[in-house]
N, C-alpha and C positions, 0 to 999 in steps of 0.2 A: 257355525253357531250364528245365530241373529242376534244383532248388537243394535241397540238405540243409543246414539251419540250424542248426548246433549251439549250444546255449546252455548256459553254466556258472553257476557260482555267484558271482556279483557283483551289486553294488546296480544297476548300469547294464543288468541282465538284462531290467528292464521296457521298455527301448528296443528290446529286440529283437523285442517285440511289433510297435511300430510299422513296424519294418524288414520284418517277413513280411507285415504289411499292405500294405504299398508295393510289396513285391516281386510279390504276389499281383496287385495292382491293376494291375500292367504288364504282366499276362499269363504271369508264371513260374508254375510247378507250385512249391509249398514243402512240404517236410516236414522238421519240427522234431525233434531229438533234443535231450533234457533229460538233463541230469545229476544225479546225484542231489541236489547243492548248489544246481545250478538250479533243480530242482523246490521249493524253500523260498521262492524270489523270484516265480515264475511258475508258472501252473496249465497242464497239458496242455489242458484244457478250452478255456482263452482262446486258445492258438495254433490247436488244431485249429478254433474258431469261425472265426478269421480268415482261414486258409489253406484252408479246406475239405478239408484233407487229415489224415491220422491222424498225432498226436504218439507220437513212440518214446521209449525208455529209460525213466528213473525214472518211476513213476506213483504216486501215494499210494494209488489205487485196486487197482492191479494189481500194483505192485512190477515184477519184470522179468518175469513168468509172462505167457504168452500162450496161448489157447484151442488155436490150430493153430500148434504151434511150427514154426518152420524157420530157416534158417541166415540169421538175419535182417541180421547185419552185412554178410554177403557180397551178399545181394541190394539192399541199400539203397546200398554202396558202387558195384555196376554199374548202378544206376538213376540216381545223380547224375552230372549234366552239370558240377557243380561243389560244393564243399563249403566252407560259409562258417562261421567259429566267431565267435559275437558276443554277449556278450564272449567274450574268450578271456583266462582267468585265468594266473597264473603257473603254477599247477598244470598245466594241460592244455598250454600250451606246453612245459613241461619234460619231460612224458609223451612228447609226439609227436615232439619232437627227439632224444628217446632210445630212440624205438622201443617205448614201453611201452604195453600195452592190458589197462586194467584195467576197462572198462565199454563199453557199446554205442557210445558216441560215440569213445573214444580207439580202439576196433577199427576202426571204419569209417574213421577217418583213416588208419590203417594198411595197410587194405585197398584203398582206392580210388585209381584212376589217373586221376581227375579233377582238374583245377586245385584248389588249396587256397587260402583266402584266412583271414587272421587278422584282426580288430580288437581288440586288446588292451584292457583297462581295470583299473587297479589303483591303488595308493597310489604316490606319486612314487618313495619310496625302493625300492620293490619293482621298479617299472619300471625304474631306473637301476642297479639291482644287476647286478653284472657277469655271474652265473650266468644271470640273466634275458636281458640282453643277447647273450649268448654263446647261448643257447636260440635267441633271434630270428634271429640271424645265422646258425645251423644251418639253420632253416627256409627263411631265404632261400636259402641255397645250394641247397636241395632244388628251387627254382624256385617256393617259395610266394609269395603275395602278403601283404604286410604293410601293413594301414591305420593308420600311426602315431597314437596318442592325442594328443590337443592338449593344450594348458595350460588350467587353470582351478582353480575351488575344486572340492575333492572332497569325497565324501561323509564324509571323515574330520575335514573342517575344514580340511585341509592345502591349500595352493596350490602348483599345479606341473604338470609333464606325468605324463599317466597317465588323464585323462579321456578316454571313450569318443569317438572322432570323431562329428562329425554323420552322422545317419541319412543323409541325401541323399548324403553323400560316399560313405559305405560302400555304397549301393546302386549308385551311379556305378562304384566299383571291382569290384563283383560284375560289373556289365556288360561293363565292359573286360575283366575275366578271364577271363569266358566265351565273349567274342565271336570268331567265326572270322576269322582275319587273311587280306587279301589279299596274293598274294604278290608281287605288281607295286608294292605301297605298303608292305610289312613293312620296318621299318628305314629309310625314307625319310626325309628332314627336310622337312615342310612348313610353310610361313609363313603364316598367316591373318591378316588384319585384320579388325577386326570391331567394331561400336559406330558412335556418332556422334562427331564431333569438336566441340570448343566453342571457339570464338573469343571472347576477353573484350572486352567494351564499357569495363566499367569492374571494380571488386571484386566488383561483386554481379550485373551482366548479362551475358549471353553471346549470341552469334549461333551458333545451333545448328540442328537439323533433328528429324523426328521418329521418326527411329530408335531402336529400343531396343538393338540389337546381337544380338536372339534368333536369328535365322537365322546370324550368323558363329559363335556360341557352339555352336549346335548342328551346326555343320558341323565345329568343333574336335573335338568330341565323336566326331562320325563318322570323321573320319579318323585320331584316336586309336584308337578299336574297331578299325578296320582295321589296325592295325599300325604307322600312322606317327608320328613323332617329331613332334609337334606344338609351335610356338613360336607364341604367340597375343599380338598387338598389339592390346589392346582398349581403346576408348573408353567412356564412359557407366558405368553403375551396376550394371549386371548382375554376379553372382558368375561368378567364373572357373571351369571344369569342373575336377574333380578329376583329378590326373595330368597336366596340361598347364601347361607353362612360359608363364607370362603375365606380361606387363609393361604396366602401366596408362599411357594415355598422355592428354592432353587436348587438344591443338590438333594442326591439319594438319602443323606442323613438328614436333611432337614426335613423331607418328606416323612421318613420314619418316626421322627419324633412328633411330629403333628399327628402321625396316625395314632400313635401309642396312647397319647394323651386324651384321645377321642375314642378310641376303639372299645373300652370297657362299658361306656353308655351307649354303644349302638347295637342295633338288632342286625345289622348285616353291612356288608362290604362288598362295593364294586370296584375292582382294582384295574381301570382302565387305563392308567399311568405307563408312558415308555420310560422306564427307570433306566438311566444307564448303567451296566452291567460293571463297569470299571471306571476307575477315577487315577489321576496321576498320582504315583506315590509322594509326590512333595509338588506343590503350586509355588512358583517362584514370586517373591513378593513383589517384584517389578517388572515391568514389560520387559521380555527377553528381546534382545536387539537382533537384527539378522546377523546371520553368522557367529553369533555367540552361544546360541543354544545347542544342546546336546543332539547326536545324531540317533541316540536311542532314547524314547521315551518309556518309561517304566511305570506300569500300570498294577494296580491293585484292585481286587473285588470290592463292589458297594454292598451294603448289608441287603438281604433279600427280604423285601418288605413283607409279600404276601405270605412267605414261609414263617416269617418272625411273629406275623399277627395270627396266623393259623395256629401256632404252637401253644396261643395262650387263649384258644377259642373256647368260650363258656357255652353249655348246653343250650339249644336253641339260636343261638348266632350261625349265621351264613356268609359264604364268602364266592363271589363270582369272580374267575381270574378271565384275563385276556391273553391271547398269544398272537402275535405277529410273526407269520412264518413265511420264508420264501420257497420252501420245499417240505416233502413229507410231513403235511399240517396235520393231519388228524393223529399219525403217530406222535411227534411232538407232543401234541394238546394232551392225548391220553397220557404221557410220561408226567407231564407238568401237574395235571389233575392229581395223580397219585402221590408224586413226591410230596408236593404241597399241600397234600389233604383239603383240595378246594371241593366245594358243592357242584361247581360246574366251570368248564373254561369255554369263552366264546374265541373263535379262531377265525382268523382271516389271513386272505394271501395277499401280502405284500410285494410278491416280486415283479419287477419293473417299475417300482413306485407306486403300484395299486394301493389304492385306499387312504391314501394320504391327503390332508387337507380338506378340499371340498367335495372331493370325488365321491361318488356311491359307493357303497361298501356292502359286503355280504359278509354275515357271520354265520359260522355253524357252530351252535352248542355241541358240547361234549359233557355227558354225564357220567356216573358209574354203570349206566345202562348202555353206555354207548353212544354213537353220534346221532343228534336229531335232526329233524327237518331243517335245513337252511333257511335262515332270515336274510331276504334280500334278493337280487340286490336293489337297494332302495337309499334315498339321500338319507344323510345321517339323522335328520330330526325324524323322520319317520321311522327309521331303522331303530332309534333309541326306542320309541314310543312302542315297537314291535318287541324289542328284547323285555321291555317291562312288563307287557301282558304276557308273553311266555313265561316269565319269572314269576309274576302274580299267580298265574294259572297253577304251577308246579306246586308252589307255596300252598295255594288255597286247596 
């Protein structure tokens, strides 16, 4: 993606350098535009060095002069696949909301037809002022994306809303705003389960598994980027993706309850969670001391989430299941497909710890027609996009 990164005059401008580096590292082309105030916080040389692209706008060495003048604002507006302003001050928000063009950045914002994203950062009083909120609302009405500031301690010493959102969250929002939508998924609601469940033995110890939830979280991102409305039911400790409605759960029963309340309104389900198959028959109310615990642990079955939701599947709904197998992969996947009445099962080989955490992975889809060509091996973010593309093609 070709990204224009506009940087205005705020203390948070230094974080734009990290954002520019991150976007370039992920393969995007990034050209920065500095306002005059922005150039007092960060230099064109820094940004050009991080992106490998020229930096435009205010320049202490050149000001606004160029050796080979061109209609620069039009060229940049046409070049961009997306324009992001980070940090966005009250001044630039007001200019753009009211169609003012007084420098290169505000002129590019007026001329571009690309998606526009804003990450505001300012004092709490300024952010909450009715005029600023009215300008933000107007920019939203134009179809622009706003990455709201977070609460925290501000540079002025006050505490409250106005702190620039985390760089990772802004990068995710940029990815979402610039991603092509898949018509068959656009506007559809997809329920995704991810991560391990934890069944308590006592207030300290749990029965769980080696899953981190990385694959499920990446699937949530990939379906989100394709245009689906994603509801993520997440176990474990991974952070939730930006822009995804997320409910945190602990046990298999918690996950089932969260899914049952959302399933009637969903178009499809992706069951990527690693749900514990058993739980202790009884959890101790206090920590069991060494030497006091029983030698035998009695386990009982946890609810089968996929089978339960499949039993109430209405016409038009679909379910993708996952199978992590250490042997007889396809045999077990075919059995799971039939027993739980799923539309497809994506099976992976976890022998010797393969596929867990950040390791690349391979998934083999199994449908009623039998095994399909394998997807991967790929890093999990790329694999998730491959899964979404494969499933969207089948739906289409």
